[in-house]
C-alpha positions as CSV (number, residue, x, y, z in Angstrom):
1,X,12.6,22.8,-16.1
2,X,11.0,19.6,-14.6
3,X,10.3,16.2,-15.9
4,X,7.8,13.7,-14.6
5,X,9.7,11.3,-12.3
6,X,7.6,8.2,-12.7
7,X,6.9,5.5,-10.1
8,X,8.0,3.1,-12.7
9,X,11.5,4.7,-12.8
10,X,11.9,3.7,-9.2
11,X,10.6,0.1,-9.4
12,X,14.1,-1.4,-10.1
13,X,15.5,0.5,-7.1
14,X,12.8,-0.2,-4.6
15,X,14.4,-3.2,-2.8
16,X,17.8,-2.5,-1.3
17,X,17.6,1.2,-1.9
18,X,14.3,1.5,0.0
19,X,15.8,-0.3,2.9
20,X,18.8,2.1,3.0
21,X,16.4,5.1,3.0
22,X,14.4,3.5,5.7
23,X,17.3,2.9,8.0
24,X,18.7,6.4,7.6
25,X,15.2,8.0,8.0
26,X,14.5,6.1,11.2
27,X,17.8,6.9,12.7
28,X,17.2,10.6,12.3
29,X,13.5,10.6,13.4
30,X,12.9,8.1,16.2
31,X,12.9,9.4,19.7
32,X,13.2,13.1,18.8
33,X,11.1,15.5,20.9
34,X,10.0,18.6,19.0
35,X,7.8,21.6,19.8
36,X,6.3,22.5,23.2
37,X,6.3,20.1,26.1
38,X,2.6,20.5,26.8
39,X,0.3,17.9,25.2
40,X,-0.6,18.9,21.6
41,X,-4.2,19.2,20.5
42,X,-6.0,18.9,17.2
43,X,-7.5,22.3,18.1
44,X,-4.1,24.0,18.2
45,X,-3.0,26.2,15.3
46,X,-0.9,24.2,12.9
47,X,2.8,24.4,13.9
48,X,3.9,24.4,10.2
49,X,5.6,21.0,10.2
50,X,4.5,17.4,9.6
51,X,6.8,14.4,9.9
52,X,5.3,11.8,7.5
53,X,6.4,8.2,7.2
54,X,5.3,6.4,4.0
55,X,6.2,3.6,1.7
56,X,8.6,4.0,-1.3
57,X,7.0,5.1,-4.6
58,X,3.7,6.1,-2.9
59,X,3.2,9.7,-3.7
60,X,3.3,11.7,-7.0
61,X,6.9,12.7,-7.9
62,X,8.5,14.9,-10.6
63,X,12.1,15.5,-11.4
64,X,13.8,18.8,-11.7
65,X,16.4,19.6,-14.4
66,X,19.2,18.9,-11.8
67,X,17.9,15.4,-11.2
68,X,16.4,16.1,-7.7
69,X,12.9,14.9,-7.2
70,X,9.9,16.5,-5.4
71,X,6.2,15.9,-5.0
72,X,3.9,18.4,-6.6
73,X,1.2,17.5,-4.1
74,X,3.4,18.3,-1.1
75,X,4.4,21.6,-2.7
76,X,0.8,22.4,-3.3
77,X,-0.1,21.4,0.3
78,X,2.6,23.7,1.7
79,X,1.4,26.6,-0.5
80,X,-2.2,26.1,0.6
81,X,-1.6,25.6,4.3
82,X,1.9,26.8,5.2
83,X,2.7,23.4,6.5
84,X,6.0,21.9,5.4
85,X,6.0,18.1,5.1
86,X,9.1,16.2,6.2
87,X,8.4,13.3,3.9
88,X,10.4,10.1,4.3
89,X,10.0,6.8,2.4
90,X,10.9,4.7,5.4
91,X,8.3,1.9,5.5
92,X,9.2,-1.2,3.5
93,X,6.7,-3.5,5.3
94,X,4.1,-2.8,8.0
95,X,5.4,-5.3,10.5
96,X,9.1,-4.3,9.9
97,X,8.2,-0.7,10.6
98,X,6.2,-1.6,13.6
99,X,9.0,-3.5,15.2
100,X,11.2,-0.4,14.9
101,X,8.8,2.1,16.5
102,X,7.2,-0.2,19.1
103,X,9.9,0.3,21.7
104,X,9.2,4.0,21.7
105,X,5.4,3.5,21.8
106,X,5.7,1.0,24.6
107,X,7.8,3.5,26.6
108,X,5.5,6.4,26.0
109,X,8.1,8.2,23.9
110,X,7.5,10.0,20.6
111,X,8.5,8.0,17.6
112,X,9.5,11.1,15.7
113,X,6.5,10.7,13.3
114,X,3.3,12.6,13.2
115,X,1.7,10.5,10.5
116,X,2.3,7.0,9.1
117,X,0.8,4.7,6.5
118,X,-0.1,1.2,7.8
119,X,-1.9,-1.6,5.9
120,X,-5.0,-3.0,7.5
121,X,-4.3,-6.4,9.1
122,X,-2.2,-7.7,12.0
123,X,0.0,-4.6,12.4
124,X,-2.8,-2.1,12.4
125,X,-4.8,-4.2,14.8
126,X,-1.8,-4.3,17.2
127,X,-1.4,-0.6,17.0
128,X,-5.1,-0.1,17.8
129,X,-5.5,-2.7,20.5
130,X,-2.4,-1.6,22.4
131,X,-3.5,2.0,22.5
132,X,-0.7,3.2,20.2
133,X,-2.9,5.3,17.9
134,X,-4.4,8.7,18.4
135,X,-8.2,8.9,18.0
136,X,-9.2,11.3,15.2
137,X,-11.6,14.2,15.5
138,X,-14.6,13.4,13.4
139,X,-15.5,17.1,12.9
140,X,-12.2,18.1,11.3
141,X,-12.4,16.2,8.1
142,X,-14.9,17.9,5.8
143,X,-13.2,16.7,2.6
144,X,-13.3,13.1,3.7
145,X,-17.0,13.5,4.6
146,X,-17.7,15.0,1.2
147,X,-15.6,12.9,-1.1
148,X,-14.5,9.6,0.4
149,X,-15.7,6.5,-1.4
150,X,-18.1,4.1,0.4
151,X,-15.5,1.4,0.6
152,X,-13.2,3.5,2.8
153,X,-15.9,4.7,5.1
154,X,-16.6,2.8,8.3
155,X,-14.3,-0.1,7.4
156,X,-14.6,-3.4,9.4
157,X,-11.1,-3.0,10.7
158,X,-11.8,0.5,12.0
159,X,-15.5,1.2,12.6
160,X,-16.3,4.8,12.2
161,X,-12.8,5.7,11.0
162,X,-11.9,6.4,14.6
163,X,-8.2,6.0,14.0
164,X,-7.6,5.8,10.3
165,X,-8.3,7.4,6.9
166,X,-7.4,5.5,3.8
167,X,-4.4,6.6,1.8
168,X,-4.7,4.2,-1.2
169,X,-6.1,0.7,-1.7
170,X,-5.0,-2.2,-3.9
171,X,-5.6,-5.7,-5.0
172,X,-3.4,-8.7,-4.4
173,X,-4.0,-11.2,-7.2
174,X,-1.8,-13.1,-9.6
175,X,0.3,-12.1,-12.6
176,X,1.4,-14.6,-15.3
177,X,3.4,-14.7,-18.5
178,X,1.6,-16.9,-21.1
179,X,4.9,-17.6,-22.8
180,X,6.0,-19.4,-19.7
181,X,2.7,-20.9,-18.6
182,X,1.6,-21.9,-22.1
183,X,-1.7,-20.1,-21.9
184,X,-4.1,-18.1,-19.7
185,X,-4.1,-18.6,-15.9
186,X,-7.4,-18.0,-14.2
187,X,-7.2,-19.9,-10.9
188,X,-5.1,-19.7,-7.7
189,X,-4.6,-23.4,-8.1
190,X,-1.9,-22.6,-10.6
191,X,0.3,-21.3,-7.8
192,X,0.4,-24.9,-6.4
193,X,0.5,-26.8,-9.7
194,X,3.5,-29.0,-10.3
195,X,3.3,-28.2,-14.0
196,X,4.9,-24.8,-13.1
197,X,7.6,-26.2,-10.9
198,X,10.3,-23.7,-10.2
199,X,8.4,-20.9,-11.9
200,X,6.0,-19.7,-9.1
201,X,6.6,-16.6,-6.9
202,X,4.9,-15.9,-3.6
203,X,5.1,-12.9,-1.2
204,X,7.2,-13.6,1.8
205,X,4.9,-12.0,4.3
206,X,2.6,-12.7,7.2
207,X,-0.6,-11.2,5.7
208,X,-1.0,-11.5,1.9
209,X,0.5,-15.0,1.5
210,X,-1.7,-16.7,4.2
211,X,-4.9,-15.0,3.1
212,X,-4.4,-15.8,-0.5
213,X,-3.7,-19.5,0.4
214,X,-7.0,-19.5,2.2
215,X,-8.8,-18.3,-0.9
216,X,-7.0,-21.1,-2.9
217,X,-8.7,-23.6,-0.5
218,X,-12.1,-22.0,-1.2
219,X,-12.1,-20.4,2.3
220,X,-13.2,-16.8,2.8
221,X,-10.4,-15.3,4.9
222,X,-12.7,-13.0,6.8
223,X,-14.4,-15.9,8.5
224,X,-11.6,-18.5,8.5
225,X,-10.8,-20.7,11.6
226,X,-7.6,-22.0,13.1
227,X,-8.3,-25.3,11.3
228,X,-8.4,-23.4,8.0
229,X,-5.2,-21.7,8.8
230,X,-3.4,-24.9,9.4
231,X,-4.7,-26.4,6.2
232,X,-3.5,-23.3,4.3
233,X,-0.1,-23.7,6.0
234,X,0.1,-27.3,4.8
235,X,-0.6,-26.2,1.3
236,X,2.1,-23.5,1.4
237,X,4.7,-25.9,2.9
238,X,4.0,-28.5,0.2
239,X,4.4,-25.8,-2.4
240,X,7.8,-24.8,-0.9
241,X,9.2,-28.2,-0.3
242,X,8.1,-29.8,-3.6
243,X,10.1,-27.4,-5.7
244,X,7.0,-25.6,-7.2
245,X,8.1,-22.4,-5.5
246,X,10.9,-20.4,-7.1
247,X,11.2,-18.1,-4.1
248,X,9.6,-15.5,-1.8
249,X,9.5,-12.0,-3.1
250,X,8.4,-8.4,-2.3
251,X,9.3,-5.7,-4.8
252,X,11.6,-7.9,-6.9
253,X,8.9,-10.1,-8.4
254,X,8.4,-7.6,-11.3
255,X,12.1,-8.0,-12.3
256,X,11.8,-11.8,-12.0
257,X,8.7,-11.7,-14.3
258,X,10.5,-9.6,-16.8
259,X,13.5,-11.9,-16.9
260,X,11.3,-15.0,-17.3
261,X,12.4,-16.4,-14.0
262,X,8.7,-16.5,-13.0
263,X,5.7,-17.7,-14.9
264,X,3.2,-17.0,-12.2
265,X,3.4,-14.9,-9.1
266,X,1.4,-13.2,-6.5
267,X,1.2,-9.6,-7.5
268,X,-0.1,-6.2,-6.5
269,X,-2.5,-4.4,-8.9
270,X,-0.8,-1.0,-8.9
271,X,2.7,-2.3,-9.4
272,X,1.5,-4.3,-12.4
273,X,-0.4,-1.4,-13.9
274,X,2.6,0.9,-13.5
275,X,5.1,-1.6,-14.8
276,X,3.1,-2.6,-17.8
277,X,1.9,0.9,-18.8
278,X,5.4,2.2,-19.5
279,X,6.8,-1.0,-20.8
280,X,8.8,-2.2,-17.8
281,X,7.4,-5.7,-18.4
282,X,6.2,-7.2,-21.7
283,X,2.7,-6.4,-22.9
284,X,1.7,-10.1,-22.8
285,X,2.1,-10.3,-19.0
286,X,-1.4,-10.1,-17.4
287,X,-2.7,-9.3,-13.9
288,X,-5.9,-11.1,-13.0
289,X,-8.4,-11.5,-10.2
290,X,-8.6,-15.3,-9.9
291,X,-11.9,-17.1,-10.1
292,X,-11.6,-17.9,-6.4
293,X,-11.2,-14.2,-5.6
294,X,-8.5,-11.8,-4.7
295,X,-7.6,-9.6,-1.7
296,X,-8.6,-6.0,-1.3
297,X,-6.5,-4.1,1.1
298,X,-6.1,-0.6,2.3
299,X,-3.1,1.4,3.4
300,X,-4.2,3.8,6.1
301,X,-3.0,7.2,7.3
302,X,-2.9,7.1,11.1
303,X,-1.2,9.1,13.9
304,X,1.0,7.4,16.5
305,X,0.8,8.2,20.1
306,X,3.4,10.9,21.0
307,X,3.0,12.8,17.8
308,X,3.7,16.4,18.3
309,X,1.9,18.0,15.4
310,X,-1.7,16.8,15.5
311,X,-3.3,19.8,13.8
312,X,-0.8,19.6,11.0
313,X,-1.5,15.8,10.6
314,X,-5.3,16.1,10.4
315,X,-5.0,19.0,8.0
316,X,-3.0,16.9,5.6
317,X,-5.1,13.8,6.1
318,X,-8.2,15.8,5.1
319,X,-6.5,17.8,2.3
320,X,-5.6,14.7,0.3
321,X,-9.4,14.0,0.0
322,X,-9.8,17.0,-2.3
323,X,-10.6,15.4,-5.7
324,X,-7.8,17.4,-7.3
325,X,-5.2,16.2,-4.8
326,X,-6.5,12.6,-5.0
327,X,-6.2,12.6,-8.8
328,X,-2.7,14.0,-8.7
329,X,-1.6,11.2,-6.4
330,X,-3.6,8.5,-8.3
331,X,-2.1,9.3,-11.7
332,X,1.3,8.5,-10.3
333,X,0.9,5.6,-7.9
334,X,-1.8,3.8,-10.0
335,X,-3.5,2.2,-7.0
336,X,-7.2,2.5,-6.0
337,X,-7.8,6.0,-4.9
338,X,-10.2,6.6,-2.0
339,X,-11.8,9.4,-3.9
340,X,-14.0,8.3,-6.8
341,X,-14.4,11.8,-8.1
342,X,-10.7,11.8,-8.9
343,X,-11.7,10.0,-12.1
344,X,-13.5,13.1,-13.5
345,X,-10.5,15.2,-12.6
346,X,-8.2,12.9,-14.4
347,X,-10.4,13.0,-17.5
348,X,-10.3,16.8,-17.3
349,X,-6.5,16.7,-17.0
350,X,-6.4,14.5,-20.1
351,X,-8.4,17.0,-22.0
352,X,-6.1,19.9,-20.9
353,X,-3.1,17.9,-22.0
354,X,-4.7,17.2,-25.4
355,X,-5.4,20.9,-25.9
356,X,-1.8,21.7,-25.0
357,X,-0.6,19.3,-27.7
358,X,0.7,16.6,-25.3
359,X,-1.1,13.6,-26.8
360,X,1.1,11.1,-25.0
361,X,0.3,12.6,-21.6
362,X,-3.4,12.8,-22.5
363,X,-3.4,9.1,-23.4
364,X,-1.6,8.2,-20.1
365,X,-4.1,10.1,-18.0
366,X,-7.0,8.5,-19.8
367,X,-5.5,5.1,-19.3
368,X,-5.4,5.7,-15.5
369,X,-9.0,7.2,-15.5
370,X,-10.3,4.1,-17.3
371,X,-8.4,1.5,-15.4
372,X,-10.3,-1.1,-13.5
373,X,-7.2,-1.4,-11.2
374,X,-7.6,2.3,-10.1
375,X,-11.4,2.6,-10.3
376,X,-12.8,-0.9,-10.0
377,X,-16.4,-1.2,-11.0
378,X,-17.0,-4.7,-9.4
379,X,-15.6,-5.6,-6.0
380,X,-17.9,-8.6,-5.5
381,X,-15.1,-11.1,-5.8
382,X,-12.6,-9.3,-3.6
383,X,-12.1,-10.3,0.0
384,X,-10.5,-8.6,3.0
385,X,-7.9,-9.9,5.4
386,X,-8.8,-12.0,8.4
387,X,-9.1,-9.7,11.4
388,X,-7.2,-10.9,14.5
389,X,-8.6,-8.8,17.4
390,X,-6.7,-10.6,20.2
391,X,-3.0,-11.1,21.0
392,X,-3.7,-14.8,21.3
393,X,-5.1,-15.0,17.8
394,X,-2.2,-13.0,16.4
395,X,0.3,-15.3,18.1
396,X,-1.4,-18.4,16.8
397,X,-1.6,-17.0,13.3
398,X,2.1,-15.9,13.3
399,X,3.3,-19.2,14.8
400,X,1.5,-21.1,11.9
401,X,2.6,-18.9,9.0
402,X,5.8,-17.0,9.8
403,X,8.1,-20.1,9.9
404,X,7.1,-21.0,6.3
405,X,9.0,-18.2,4.7
406,X,11.4,-17.0,7.3
407,X,14.8,-18.5,6.6
408,X,13.6,-20.1,3.4
């Protein structure tokens, strides 16, 4: 007997618990050498093992009668291919993870991982520019070629998908509680409004927070200049020092919204959809794309140098682009799937659940299939992160923004 182990069930445990999982996973994986000593090739037969580093709550999960959890997608993948996935939820933030594997990469040693999921932005750029990623074979991804959405093909941060294939995408916007704000919130200016003093939450990170502040100034992050960065930093410092800011958050912003500690906060689309759909936050709390725009980001599958199981990695990367696999993952994580055809699969799954008499499951699947946060119909007001192609630009950006939240 199994029960659906929802992503929402884990939301409240995604902070300290995820960190503990990450530390234990890295301790066991980094620096290990596995398999033959000769250099592996994508053309080799799969070895039957894949060491996969991902973020918490980021693949479909169900729970057995004894309480243990498993991923139906990983079980199906192993049944289809014979490849066992050693799946670990060890990434709590891209830069945090990078700092832990970088010494191995710099020394030319295996990290212990064959596949990892990294968000586009500073960390992914560092990995590419420093030669730490394995170039992908363009002829071994037929499902990607057949089913990938246009928005994940040939992205600006990785022309031609030379090093990456999208895992999921999402939107960074704002969430608000009208009981705290006194009415609807439609503008990023609310994050800096003294009227909401002590009730505003921001992400304490080097990517989302700066890019959203640029949007608040009316600046497109993609084409922003150093002068724009410094203006955004001034805005963020004033927000912090004037008492408008309640605090810097990552996963815990949802709990703070639920308690009423926050009235407005930066928020991720998938988290808000998940938390709201199963009643983890009040129905009145809304996620919005502000009138100035929001951020569209993509978490990417990529292979670190030193990976020992290249054939296994590319097999999995392409396998998840099957519409059935993409739908199975999307119905759990509730982020933007890279496979638009997954919507039709979800609708079919809903019909099957209805025929089986599971009306609640049918409604849940239809809600996912119809969600603008999973299948957005209009991306015209969504911006991407500022690309920083040189180490000098990265250092300048980090020197401007990192001190704002570190130690706050």
